[in-house]
C-alpha positions in Angstrom: 116.1 78.2 104.5 112.3 78.8 104.5 110.0 78.5 107.6 106.7 76.8 107.4 103.7 79.0 108.2 102.0 76.2 110.1 104.7 74.5 112.2 107.6 77.0 111.8 109.9 74.2 110.7 113.0 75.3 108.9 113.1 73.7 105.4 115.6 73.9 102.5 115.0 76.4 99.8 114.4 73.8 97.1 111.6 72.0 98.9 108.1 72.7 97.9 106.5 71.0 100.9 107.4 71.1 104.6 109.4 68.1 105.7 107.7 68.3 109.2 104.0 68.7 108.5 103.8 68.1 104.7 102.0 71.4 103.9 102.9 73.6 101.0 105.6 76.1 101.7 105.1 79.8 100.9 106.8 81.3 97.9 109.7 83.8 98.4 108.4 87.4 98.3 110.3 89.0 95.5 108.7 92.5 96.0 110.2 92.8 99.5 113.6 91.8 98.2 113.4 94.3 95.4 112.4 97.0 97.9 115.4 96.1 100.1 117.8 96.0 97.2 116.5 99.3 95.6 118.8 102.2 96.6 117.2 104.7 99.0 117.9 108.4 98.7 117.4 111.1 101.3 114.7 112.7 99.1 112.6 109.5 99.3 109.4 110.4 101.3 109.2 106.8 102.7 112.8 106.7 103.9 111.9 107.4 107.5 109.2 104.7 107.5 111.6 102.2 105.9 114.3 103.0 108.4 111.8 102.4 111.2 110.8 99.0 109.8 114.3 97.9 109.1 115.9 99.2 112.3 117.1 96.7 114.9 115.1 97.1 118.1 116.9 97.6 121.5 116.6 95.0 124.2 114.6 97.4 126.2 112.1 98.0 123.5 109.4 95.4 124.0 107.1 96.8 121.4 109.8 97.0 118.7 111.0 93.4 119.5 107.5 92.1 119.3 106.8 93.9 116.0 110.1 92.8 114.5 109.6 89.2 115.6 106.2 88.8 113.8 105.9 88.1 110.1 103.5 89.6 107.7 100.7 87.2 108.4 100.8 88.0 112.2 102.1 84.5 113.2 105.1 84.0 115.5 108.5 83.3 113.8 110.5 80.1 114.3 112.7 81.8 116.9 109.7 82.9 119.1 108.1 79.4 118.8 111.4 77.9 119.9 111.6 80.2 122.9 108.0 79.9 123.8 107.1 77.2 126.4 106.1 74.0 124.7 102.5 73.0 125.1 101.7 69.5 126.3 100.8 67.3 123.3 98.8 64.2 123.4 100.6 60.9 122.8 97.8 59.6 120.6 97.9 62.8 118.5 101.6 62.4 118.1 101.2 58.8 116.9 98.5 59.9 114.5 100.8 62.6 113.1 103.6 60.0 112.8 101.3 57.9 110.6 100.5 60.9 108.4 104.3 61.7 108.4 104.8 58.6 106.2 102.9 60.4 103.4 104.9 63.5 104.1 108.2 61.6 103.9 107.2 59.7 100.7 106.0 62.9 98.9 109.2 64.7 99.9 111.3 61.8 98.6 109.4 61.7 95.3 109.6 65.5 94.9 113.4 65.4 95.7 114.0 62.6 93.3 112.2 64.3 90.5 114.0 67.5 91.2 117.4 65.6 91.4 116.7 64.0 88.1 115.8 67.3 86.4 118.8 69.1 87.9 121.2 66.2 86.8 119.8 66.4 83.3 120.2 70.2 83.2 123.8 69.9 84.6 124.7 67.2 82.0 123.2 69.4 79.2 125.2 72.4 80.5 128.4 70.4 80.6 127.8 69.2 77.0 127.1 72.8 75.9 130.2 73.9 77.8 132.4 71.4 76.0 131.0 72.6 72.7 131.5 76.3 73.7 135.1 75.6 74.6 135.7 73.8 71.3 134.0 76.6 69.4 136.2 79.1 71.2 139.3 77.2 70.2 138.0 77.1 66.6 137.5 80.9 66.7 141.0 81.3 67.9 142.3 79.3 65.0 140.0 81.0 62.5 140.8 84.5 63.6 144.5 83.9 64.1 144.7 85.1 67.7 148.3 85.3 68.8 149.4 84.8 72.4 152.7 83.5 73.9 150.9 80.8 75.8 149.0 79.6 72.7 152.0 79.2 70.4 152.8 75.6 71.3 149.2 74.5 71.0 148.8 76.2 67.6 151.9 74.5 66.3 150.7 71.1 67.6 147.3 71.7 65.9 149.1 72.5 62.6 151.2 69.3 62.8 148.1 67.2 63.5 146.2 68.9 60.6 149.2 68.1 58.3 149.1 64.5 59.4 145.4 64.4 58.7 145.8 65.8 55.2 148.7 63.4 54.4 146.6 60.4 55.7 143.6 61.6 53.5 145.9 61.8 50.4 147.3 58.4 51.1 143.8 57.0 51.5 142.8 58.4 48.1 146.0 57.0 46.5 145.4 53.6 48.1 141.8 53.5 46.9 142.9 54.3 43.4 145.5 51.6 43.5 143.0 49.1 44.9 140.6 49.8 41.9 143.4 49.3 39.4 144.8 46.2 41.1 141.3 44.7 41.4 140.6 45.3 37.7 144.0 43.6 36.7 143.5 40.7 39.1 139.9 40.3 37.8 141.1 40.0 34.2 143.7 37.4 35.1 141.1 35.4 37.0 138.7 35.6 34.0 141.4 34.3 31.6 142.4 31.5 34.0 138.8 30.5 34.4 138.3 30.4 30.6 141.5 28.2 30.2 140.4 25.9 33.0 136.9 25.6 31.5 138.3 24.7 28.1 140.8 22.2 29.5 138.2 20.6 31.8 135.8 20.3 28.9 138.4 18.6 26.7 139.3 16.3 29.5 135.7 15.4 30.1 135.2 14.7 26.4 138.3 12.5 26.2 137.0 10.6 29.2 133.7 10.0 27.5 135.4 8.8 24.3 137.6 6.5 26.4 134.6 5.1 28.3 132.9 4.4 24.9 136.0 2.7 23.5 136.4 0.7 26.6 132.8 -0.5 26.4 133.3 -1.5 22.7 136.5 -3.4 23.6 134.6 -5.2 26.4 131.8 -6.2 24.1 134.3 -7.3 21.4 136.2 -9.4 24.0 132.9 -10.9 25.3 131.8 -11.8 21.7 135.3 -13.3 21.0 135.1 -15.4 24.1 131.6 -16.7 23.0 133.0 -17.5 19.6 135.9 -19.4 21.1 133.6 -21.3 23.4 131.3 -22.1 20.4 134.3 -23.4 18.3 135.4 -25.5 21.3 132.0 -26.9 21.6 131.9 -27.8 17.9 135.3 -29.4 18.1 134.2 -31.5 21.1 131.0 -32.5 19.3 133.0 -33.5 16.2 135.5 -35.6 18.3 133.0 -37.1 20.7 130.1 -38.0 18.4 131.9 -40.8 16.7 131.1 -41.6 13.2 128.4 -39.3 11.9 126.9 -38.6 8.6 128.5 -36.7 5.9 125.9 -33.9 6.0 126.3 -33.4 9.7 130.1 -33.4 9.5 130.0 -31.0 6.6 127.7 -28.7 8.7 129.9 -28.8 11.7 133.0 -28.1 9.5 131.1 -25.2 7.8 130.1 -23.7 11.2 133.6 -24.1 12.5 135.1 -22.3 9.4 132.5 -19.4 9.9 133.5 -19.1 13.5 137.1 -19.1 12.6 136.7 -16.2 10.1 134.5 -14.3 12.7 137.1 -15.0 15.4 139.8 -13.6 13.2 137.9 -10.4 12.5 137.1 -10.0 16.2 140.7 -10.5 17.1 141.8 -7.8 14.6 139.1 -5.5 16.0 140.2 -6.2 19.5 143.8 -5.4 18.6 142.7 -2.2 16.9 140.6 -1.2 19.9 143.5 -2.0 22.3 145.7 0.4 20.3 143.0 3.0 20.2 142.4 2.6 24.0 146.1 3.2 24.7 146.1 6.4 22.6 142.9 7.6 24.3 144.3 6.8 27.8 147.4 8.8 27.0 145.3 11.7 25.6 142.9 11.7 28.6 145.8 11.6 31.0 147.5 14.6 29.3 144.2 16.5 29.2 143.5 15.6 32.8 147.0 16.9 33.7 146.3 20.1 31.7 143.0 20.6 33.5 144.6 20.1 36.9 147.3 22.6 36.0 144.7 25.1 34.9 142.8 24.6 38.1 145.9 25.1 40.3 146.7 28.2 38.3 143.2 29.5 38.8 143.4 28.8 42.5 146.7 30.5 42.8 145.4 33.6 41.0 142.3 33.7 43.2 144.5 33.4 46.4 146.8 36.1 45.1 143.8 38.3 44.4 142.3 37.8 47.8 145.7 38.4 49.5 146.3 41.6 47.4 142.8 42.8 48.2 143.3 42.2 52.0 146.7 43.9 51.9 145.3 47.0 50.2 142.3 47.0 52.4 144.5 46.8 55.5 146.6 49.7 54.1 143.5 51.8 53.5 142.2 50.9 57.0 145.6 52.0 58.4 145.4 55.3 56.6 141.8 55.9 57.7 142.9 55.0 61.3 145.7 57.5 61.1 143.3 60.1 59.7 140.9 59.4 62.6 143.7 59.6 65.1 144.8 62.9 63.6 141.2 64.3 63.6 140.8 63.2 67.3 144.1 64.8 68.2 143.1 68.0 66.4 139.8 68.0 68.2 141.4 67.4 71.6 144.1 70.1 70.9 141.3 72.5 69.8 139.4 71.9 73.0 142.6 72.4 75.0 143.2 75.6 73.1 139.7 76.8 73.9 140.3 76.0 77.6 143.6 77.8 77.7 142.1 80.8 75.9 139.2 80.8 78.3 141.7 81.0 81.2 144.0 83.5 79.6 141.2 85.7 78.0 143.2 87.2 75.2 141.7 90.7 74.4 140.0 90.1 71.0 136.6 91.3 70.0 135.4 88.1 68.4 136.1 86.1 71.6 134.0 88.2 74.0 130.8 86.4 73.2 132.5 83.0 73.7 133.8 84.2 77.1 130.3 85.3 78.1 128.8 82.0 77.0 131.4 79.9 78.9 130.9 82.0 82.1 127.1 81.6 81.9 127.4 77.8 81.4 129.9 77.6 84.3 127.5 79.5 86.5 124.7 77.2 85.5 126.7 74.1 86.3 127.8 75.5 89.7 124.2 76.5 90.5 122.9 73.0 89.6 125.7 71.4 91.6 124.9 73.5 94.6 121.2 72.6 94.3 122.0 68.9 94.1 124.2 69.3 97.2 121.4 71.0 99.0 119.0 68.1 98.1 121.5 65.7 99.5 121.8 67.7 102.7 118.1 67.9 103.0 117.9 64.2 103.7 118.9 64.9 107.3 115.9 67.2 107.9 113.4 64.4 108.2 112.4 63.1 111.6 113.3 59.5 111.3 112.1 58.7 114.8 108.6 59.9 113.9 108.8 58.1 110.6 109.7 54.8 112.3 107.0 55.3 114.8 104.5 55.9 112.0 105.6 52.8 110.1 105.3 50.8 113.4 101.8 52.1 114.1 100.7 51.4 110.5 102.1 47.9 110.7 100.3 47.2 114.0 97.1 48.5 112.5 97.4 46.3 109.5 98.2 43.3 111.6 95.3 44.0 113.9 92.9 44.4 111.0 94.1 41.2 109.4 93.7 39.3 112.7 90.2 40.7 113.1 89.2 39.8 109.6 90.7 36.3 110.0 88.8 35.8 113.3 85.6 37.2 111.8 85.8 35.0 108.6 86.8 31.9 110.5 
């Protein structure tokens, strides 16, 4: 605790400003501490003077009590100011100080918040460094082969975890090699199936085009044959319904009818030939279509098998990698545990001394930062909340009065 020079209020050591009056607190005098800590010998010429200064005065010694009760600046200490009779203070002055105390409170809160944040960051960093130092100590124990009865079980567990890690790494490499070979084989099969399907699909499409052309020819021939039949029927009706006609006209009709008969016969033969050709083309197109569908289904099966095999091998590799990660995590945890046990047991080994010192220094840092944070939390109760509330009330009343005056003046 540090006393304020102006109001003699006791403040926590971490505060830079007084929580009562808001003025800057004096720094701790390190020279006087060094002088007190320094050992004093009998041959020291200033020993008598130091003994006189440091001696505790008797109750009857008024001069010694007054001299011991005053600080270096000549002001009364907090104890004397507490014992001294309180001077009457003005109520208006106290209210003014309560308004100023708002600034003192806010500045103290900001300073405490900044210091709390910095101390928390320092403690977090020290904890991270401590974890690294403990892990490094465990690695040093493993590297140097330090033997201790309490460390045997951990060393064996670390050895088993390391063996599992190496086995998982070897299995991962084997699975990756198998994946490459299987992918190449499946890719060749898929390429061959795609070529077969392309050829079968091309032949099927070509047969379909030929079939469509032959079907069009058969339809045109059927249409032409139907027209010829209609024309012959018309000629027959004309010859039978016209009655007696001339020889020339009769001969012309007979000649036209004979020509249509020969053309009808040719078209009927062509239609018969086209019907047979269409039947053959339909059979061939159906077989090619079936072959193309079979090739497509084979290609789809090969693609599905390739994807399934790839997913299975990928799952196997992921499992091996997961086992390796678990083994690495277990090794790291066991190494950290080994470092903690070694830090507690302190096996006598030259290479571990620096690790011990580093761990002790970090533990001291963490404890110091934790204590400072606790002191900051305890310092919350050092503020005069009654004075703060009075200041807030006075300030609020002043603002309300000013606002009312402005409103009345502007109205």
